[in-house]
C-alpha positions in Angstrom: 34.7 15.4 -14.7 38.4 14.6 -14.9 39.8 11.7 -12.9 43.1 11.7 -11.1 45.6 8.9 -11.5 47.4 8.4 -8.2 50.0 5.9 -7.0 49.2 3.8 -4.0 51.9 5.3 -1.9 50.4 8.8 -2.4 47.0 7.9 -1.0 47.9 7.6 2.7 49.2 11.2 2.6 46.0 12.6 1.0 43.9 14.8 3.2 40.2 15.5 2.3 37.8 17.5 4.3 34.3 16.9 2.8 31.3 18.6 4.3 30.4 17.3 7.8 27.0 19.2 7.6 25.7 17.3 4.6 26.5 14.4 2.4 27.0 16.2 -0.9 29.3 16.5 -3.9 32.3 17.2 -1.7 32.3 13.5 -0.9 32.7 12.4 -4.5 36.5 12.8 -4.7 37.5 10.9 -1.5 35.0 8.1 -2.1 36.0 7.6 -5.8 39.6 7.3 -4.8 38.9 4.8 -2.0 36.7 2.7 -4.4 39.5 2.8 -6.9 42.0 1.6 -4.3 39.8 -1.3 -3.4 39.4 -2.3 -7.1 43.2 -2.0 -7.6 43.6 -4.4 -4.6 41.5 -7.0 -6.4 38.0 -6.6 -5.1 35.2 -7.3 -7.6 32.8 -4.8 -6.1 32.9 -2.3 -3.2 30.3 -0.1 -1.6 30.4 2.7 1.0 27.4 3.5 3.1 27.6 6.8 5.1 24.9 7.7 7.6 24.0 10.5 10.1 21.0 10.1 12.4 19.1 12.3 14.9 16.8 10.2 17.0 14.4 11.2 19.8 11.9 9.1 21.8 9.5 10.0 24.6 7.5 7.9 27.1 4.4 9.1 29.0 3.2 6.8 31.8 -0.1 7.8 33.6 0.2 11.6 33.8 4.0 11.9 33.8 6.7 11.9 31.2 9.0 9.3 32.5 11.7 9.1 29.8 13.2 11.3 27.1 15.9 9.6 25.0 17.8 11.6 22.4 20.6 10.1 20.3 23.0 11.4 17.7 25.2 9.2 15.6 27.3 9.1 12.4 29.3 6.4 10.8 30.0 4.4 7.7 30.3 0.9 6.5 32.3 -0.6 3.6 31.2 -3.9 1.9 33.6 -5.8 -0.3 32.9 -8.7 -2.7 35.4 -11.1 -4.1 33.4 -13.6 -6.2 30.5 -14.6 -4.1 32.3 -14.1 -0.8 31.9 -10.7 0.9 32.8 -9.0 4.1 31.6 -5.9 5.9 33.5 -3.4 8.1 31.9 -0.4 9.9 33.4 2.6 11.6 32.2 5.8 13.3 35.2 7.6 11.9 34.1 9.1 8.6 37.2 11.0 7.9 39.1 10.1 4.8 41.7 8.3 6.9 39.0 6.5 8.9 37.3 5.2 5.8 40.7 4.1 4.3 41.5 2.1 7.5 38.1 0.4 7.4 38.7 -0.4 3.7 42.1 -1.9 4.4 40.7 -4.1 7.2 38.0 -5.3 4.9 40.4 -6.1 2.1 42.6 -8.1 4.5 39.7 -10.2 5.6 39.3 -11.4 2.0 43.1 -11.9 1.7 43.4 -8.9 -0.7 46.4 -6.7 -0.6 46.9 -3.1 -1.4 48.8 -2.4 -4.6 52.6 -2.1 -4.3 53.8 1.4 -3.5 54.2 2.7 -7.1 51.1 1.1 -8.6 48.6 3.4 -10.3 45.2 3.6 -8.7 42.5 5.0 -11.1 39.5 6.6 -9.5 36.0 5.1 -10.0 33.9 7.2 -12.2 30.7 7.9 -10.1 27.4 9.0 -11.6 26.0 12.5 -11.1 24.7 12.6 -7.6 21.2 11.3 -7.4 19.8 13.4 -4.6 16.4 12.3 -3.4 16.2 15.1 -0.9 15.2 17.8 -3.3 11.7 16.8 -4.6 10.1 16.7 -1.1 12.1 19.6 0.4 13.7 17.1 2.8 16.4 19.5 4.0 13.7 21.4 6.0 12.5 18.3 7.9 14.9 18.3 10.8 14.7 22.0 11.7 10.9 21.9 11.5 10.4 18.7 13.6 8.2 18.9 16.6 10.1 19.7 19.8 10.2 17.8 23.1 7.9 20.2 25.1 5.1 19.8 22.6 5.7 16.1 22.3 5.2 15.8 26.0 2.0 17.9 26.0 0.5 15.7 23.3 1.3 12.4 25.0 0.0 13.5 28.4 -3.2 14.8 26.7 -3.6 11.5 25.1 -3.2 9.7 28.4 -5.8 11.9 30.1 -8.2 11.2 27.3 -7.9 7.4 27.6 -8.3 7.7 31.4 -11.8 9.2 30.7 -12.9 6.5 28.3 -11.7 3.2 29.8 -12.6 1.4 33.1 -10.6 -0.7 35.5 -7.3 0.8 34.3 -4.1 -0.6 35.7 -1.7 1.3 33.5 -1.7 3.6 30.5 1.3 4.4 28.4 1.8 6.5 25.3 5.1 6.5 23.4 6.5 8.5 20.5 9.7 8.4 18.5 11.1 10.1 15.5 14.2 9.0 13.5 15.8 11.4 11.1 18.4 9.8 8.9 20.7 11.1 6.1 22.5 8.5 4.0 25.0 8.4 1.1 25.8 5.4 -1.0 28.8 5.2 -3.3 29.8 2.0 -5.1 32.3 0.8 -7.6 29.6 0.3 -10.3 29.2 4.1 -10.3 26.3 4.4 -7.9 26.3 7.8 -6.1 23.1 8.6 -4.3 21.8 10.5 -1.3 18.6 10.5 0.7 17.0 11.9 3.9 14.4 9.9 5.8 12.0 10.9 8.5 10.2 8.1 10.3 7.8 8.7 13.2 5.5 6.5 15.3 3.2 7.0 18.3 1.4 4.3 20.2 -0.9 3.4 23.1 -0.6 0.5 25.6 -3.6 0.0 27.9 -3.8 -2.6 30.7 -7.1 -3.1 32.4 -7.8 -5.5 35.3 -10.8 -6.5 37.4 -9.9 -9.1 40.0 -8.7 -12.1 37.9 -9.8 -10.7 34.6 -7.3 -8.8 32.5 -6.9 -7.3 29.1 -4.0 -5.7 27.3 -4.5 -3.7 24.1 -1.7 -2.1 22.1 -2.1 0.2 19.2 0.5 1.9 17.0 0.5 4.5 14.3 3.3 5.3 12.0 4.3 7.7 9.2 7.2 8.7 6.9 7.9 12.2 5.6 5.2 14.2 7.4 6.7 16.6 9.9 3.2 17.3 11.4 2.4 13.6 12.0 2.2 13.8 15.8 0.3 17.1 15.8 -2.3 15.6 13.4 -2.7 12.4 15.5 -6.3 11.8 16.4 -5.8 10.5 19.9 -9.5 11.0 20.7 -10.7 8.4 18.2 -7.7 6.1 19.1 -8.7 6.3 22.8 -12.3 5.4 22.0 -11.2 2.4 19.9 -8.7 1.1 22.4 -11.0 1.6 25.4 -13.9 -0.2 23.6 -11.6 -3.2 22.8 -10.2 -3.4 26.3 -13.7 -3.4 27.8 -14.9 -6.2 25.6 -11.7 -8.4 26.1 -11.7 -7.8 29.9 -14.5 -10.2 30.5 -14.2 -12.4 27.4 -14.5 -16.2 27.5 -11.5 -18.3 26.7 -11.6 -19.9 23.3 -11.8 -23.6 22.9 -9.0 -25.3 21.0 -9.8 -26.7 17.6 -9.7 -26.2 13.9 -11.8 -23.3 12.7 -12.5 -21.2 9.7 -11.4 -17.6 10.6 -11.8 -14.1 9.4 -8.7 -12.0 9.8 -9.2 -8.3 10.0 -7.5 -5.9 7.7 -4.5 -3.6 8.6 -2.2 -5.5 11.1 -3.8 -8.8 10.3 -1.2 -8.8 7.4 1.5 -9.5 10.0 1.0 -13.3 9.5 1.6 -13.0 5.7 4.7 -10.9 6.4 6.1 -13.3 8.9 4.9 -16.7 7.6 5.4 -16.1 3.9 7.2 -12.8 3.2 10.4 -13.7 4.9 10.5 -17.0 2.9 10.5 -15.0 -0.3 13.7 -13.0 0.6 16.8 -14.2 -1.2 18.6 -14.4 2.2 16.5 -17.5 2.7 17.3 -18.9 -0.7 21.0 -18.4 -0.1 20.8 -20.6 3.0 18.3 -23.1 1.5 15.8 -22.4 4.4 12.7 -21.7 2.3 10.2 -24.2 1.0 9.6 -21.9 -2.0 13.2 -22.0 -3.2 12.3 -23.8 -6.5 8.7 -22.7 -6.8 8.9 -19.6 -8.9 6.2 -19.9 -11.6 4.4 -22.5 -9.5 1.2 -22.3 -7.5 2.0 -21.7 -3.8 -1.3 -20.1 -2.6 -5.0 -20.1 -3.2 -5.9 -18.7 -6.7 -7.8 -15.8 -5.0 -4.6 -14.5 -3.4 -2.3 -11.8 -4.9 0.4 -10.1 -2.9 2.8 -7.2 -3.4 5.9 -5.6 -1.8 6.7 -2.0 -2.6 8.4 1.1 -1.2 6.5 3.9 -2.9 3.1 4.3 -1.0 2.8 7.9 0.3 3.6 8.1 4.0 3.6 4.3 4.5 5.9 3.2 7.3 8.1 1.1 5.1 8.3 3.5 2.2 11.8 4.6 0.9 12.8 6.5 -2.1 15.8 4.4 -2.5 17.1 1.3 -0.7 20.3 1.2 1.3 22.2 0.1 -1.8 21.1 3.2 -3.7 18.5 1.5 -5.9 15.3 3.5 -6.6 12.2 2.2 -5.0 9.8 0.1 -7.0 6.8 -2.3 -6.8 7.4 -6.0 -6.9 4.6 -8.5 -7.6 5.2 -11.5 -5.3 2.2 -13.7 -5.9 -0.4 -13.4 -8.6 -3.6 -15.5 -8.4 -1.7 -18.0 -6.3 1.4 -18.2 -8.6 4.8 -17.2 -7.2 6.2 -14.5 -9.5 9.2 -12.9 -7.8 11.6 -13.0 -4.9 12.8 -10.0 -2.9 16.5 -9.5 -3.8 19.4 -7.3 -2.8 22.8 -7.2 -4.4 24.2 -10.2 -2.6 21.0 -12.1 -3.4 21.4 -11.3 -7.1 25.1 -12.4 -7.1 24.4 -15.7 -5.3 21.0 -16.7 -6.5 20.5 -14.9 -9.8 17.3 -13.2 -8.7 17.1 -9.7 -10.1 17.5 -6.8 -7.6 14.2 -5.4 -6.4 15.2 -2.4 -4.3 15.0 -4.4 -1.1 18.6 -4.0 0.2 17.9 -2.7 3.7 19.7 -2.3 7.1 19.0 -0.8 10.5 22.1 1.5 10.4 25.7 1.7 9.2 26.7 -1.1 11.6 24.9 -3.7 9.5 25.5 -4.9 6.0 22.3 -4.8 3.9 20.2 -7.9 3.2 17.0 -8.5 1.3 14.2 -7.2 3.5 10.5 -6.3 3.0 9.1 -2.7 2.8 5.3 -2.3 2.4 4.1 -5.9 2.0 0.5 -6.7 1.7 -2.2 -9.0 0.3 -4.1 -7.2 -2.5 -7.8 -6.5 -2.4 -10.1 -9.2 -3.8 -13.6 -9.3 -5.3 -15.6 -10.1 -2.2 -17.4 -7.8 0.3 -16.6 -8.2 4.0 -20.3 -9.2 4.4 -19.8 -12.0 1.9 -16.9 -13.3 4.0 -18.7 -13.4 7.3 -21.9 -14.8 5.7 -19.8 -17.8 4.4 -19.0 -18.9 8.0 -21.4 -20.9 10.1 -19.1 -21.2 13.1 -15.7 -19.7 13.3 -13.5 -16.9 14.8 -13.0 -13.3 13.9 -9.4 -12.2 14.6 -9.7 -8.5 14.9 -6.3 -7.7 16.4 -3.1 -9.7 16.4 -0.6 -9.9 19.2 2.9 -11.2 19.3 4.1 -14.5 17.8 7.1 -16.5 16.5 8.0 -18.0 13.2 10.5 -20.8 12.4 13.0 -20.4 9.6 11.0 -22.6 7.3 7.6 -21.1 8.0 6.1 -22.7 11.1 4.3 -20.0 13.1 2.2 -19.3 16.1 0.5 -15.9 16.7 -1.6 -14.8 19.7 -4.8 -12.9 19.0 -5.3 -10.0 21.4 -8.9 -9.3 20.3 -11.2 -12.1 18.9 -14.9 -12.8 18.6 -17.0 -15.9 17.9 -18.8 -16.0 14.6 -22.1 -17.9 14.5 -24.1 -18.0 11.3 -22.2 -15.0 9.9 -22.7 -12.8 13.0 -20.4 -11.8 15.9 -21.8 -13.2 19.1 -19.3 -12.9 21.9 -15.7 -11.9 22.6 -13.0 -14.5 23.0 -9.5 -14.4 24.5 -6.6 -16.7 24.7 -6.6 -17.6 21.0 -3.4 -18.6 19.3 -3.1 -19.3 15.5 -0.8 -22.2 14.7 0.2 -23.4 11.2 2.8 -23.3 8.4 3.2 -20.9 5.5 2.6 -23.5 2.9 -0.7 -24.5 4.4 -2.1 -21.2 5.3 -1.4 -19.7 1.9 -3.7 -22.3 0.3 -6.4 -21.7 2.9 -6.9 -18.0 2.2 -9.9 -18.4 -0.1 -11.6 -15.0 0.1 -10.3 -11.4 0.1 -12.5 -8.3 0.6 -11.9 -4.9 -1.0 -11.0 -2.9 2.2 -7.2 -3.0 2.0 -5.6 -1.0 4.8 -2.0 -0.8 6.2 -0.4 -0.9 9.6 3.1 0.0 10.8 5.5 -2.5 12.2 9.1 -3.4 13.1 10.9 -6.2 11.5 14.0 -7.8 12.9 16.4 -10.0 10.9 20.1 -10.4 10.0 20.5 -6.7 9.1 18.9 -5.4 12.3 15.5 -3.8 13.0 13.8 -1.9 10.2 10.5 -0.1 9.6 7.9 -2.0 7.6 4.3 -1.9 6.6 2.0 -4.9 6.8 -1.4 -4.9 5.3 -4.4 -6.8 3.8 -8.1 -6.5 3.4 -10.4 -8.7 5.5 -9.6 -12.3 4.5 -11.1 -15.7 5.1 -8.9 -18.7 6.1 -10.9 -21.8 5.4 -9.3 -23.8 8.3 -6.5 -23.2 10.8 -5.5 -24.7 14.2 -6.5 -22.4 17.0 -4.9 -23.1 20.4 -6.9 -22.1 23.5 -8.3 -23.9 26.5 
C-alpha cells in the first residue's frame, strides 16, 4: 500500500470519515497519518486505542426487577513515549480532528512540538489488519445477545427457586450483566489489530437470619464469548448449593484464633494467590520497587510443590482475551515452576522500564485508562496429591470452602475473610465455623503451600488496579497450607 507524504500544515485541513459502525480498514489512513505526525514531533512511540461498548445490567430483588442499566460509549486514548517517560490522553471524540487534538495535547505534556508548517510528515506503515473477530463469528454476538425481557424472566425464576430451597431468608438478589466491547489498536511500531469481546456474569446473594444468627453467601458465574451463557445457567443447582451453605453457616460456631494448617478449596480459593502473589509479579510493581520479588527471578520463592500460570487462552474463562489492549496476541506465561520464579507479567511500559519481555498482559478497563501489566487467568497448577491425601494429612485444622472479601498491602501483607469454613479433625470435617480471617504475607504463604490436588477449577473475579477494573479468572486445585494465622474470637 502506497504511503502519502504530507506537510504538517496540510494535516489540520484533512477530513477523514472512517466507518462509525465498525473499526475496520477505513481507519488505517487517518491513524497512520496521526502516528506519523507524532513521530515527526519527536515521540519515540505512539499508540491509539479506540473503543465502542454496549453494556447492560439487571438486578432482581426478591420477586421484582428493581434496576435495569444500559450504557453505550465510544472513545479513544493516545499514549506517547519519549524515552522512559510517557503520557496518556483520552477523548470521546473519535473524529480525525478529535484524535488530532488529543495527540497534540499529549505531545505538549511531554514538551514535544509539532513540526514547522512545511515539514514533511511520513505516514507510519501499519501491518495488514489483524482481525480477531472473524474466527469466532464475533460480528454476530451483539445482535444475538439475550434481551432484557428474557433476562428478567431468568433472574426472577432464579429468585423463586432459591426461596423454595433456603430457610430464614432476609433478602435474595440475583444480578446479571453483559459487556460487549469492540477495540482497535494502532501503534507506531506497525501494530494494527481489532477485536470484539463479550463478557457476561450472573450471581446470587443470599442473606439469612434467625434472631442473632446470620449468614451471607455470594456466588458468581462468568463467561466470555458464549451468547447463550445466561440461558444455559443452571440456577437450580446453584440455588441448592447456596441454600445448603447458608443453612450450615447460619448456626456455625465462631472460630478460635490461632495458627492452623488449612485446606483451601479449589475455584475461588485462588483469589489469595491472585492478590497476595500475582500482583507482586506485575511489572508495575517492579517499576515502583514495591515487590519483594523484584530481584528473585530464577530463585526459589515458593514451596517446591507449587507451580503457577497466567494465560489468556482458556475457552470461555472470564479473563480470556484473544489479544491484550496493546494488540499483542494472547499467550501462556509460566510464573512459578516447582517453587522457582520464572517470569513476570509485563506490558509495553514494563518492558521499556524493567527489561521484562512483554507477555500479553497490557490491560485496561476502557479507553479512559492507559494500559498496565495486569493478570488474566491466573492459577495454581494441579499437583500429584488427591484431595483425600490432603485432608488425611491434617490432625486438626480448618477447611476454607469459600472466601469472602479482603485486603492486600502493596508489598504482599494480606487479610481475607472466609465466608464458609469447617473444622478438620483427624482428616474429617466435623462442624461449620464462621468469623475466620486469614492473615499473612505473600512470601510466607507461598512457602507454606505444600500439597496440591488434581482438581483444578476456575472462578470469575474482578480486579481493580491503576488501569481500572478488569475481568479476571482465579483458580487452583485443593491445596494445603501447612500453617497460617487465623483471626477469630
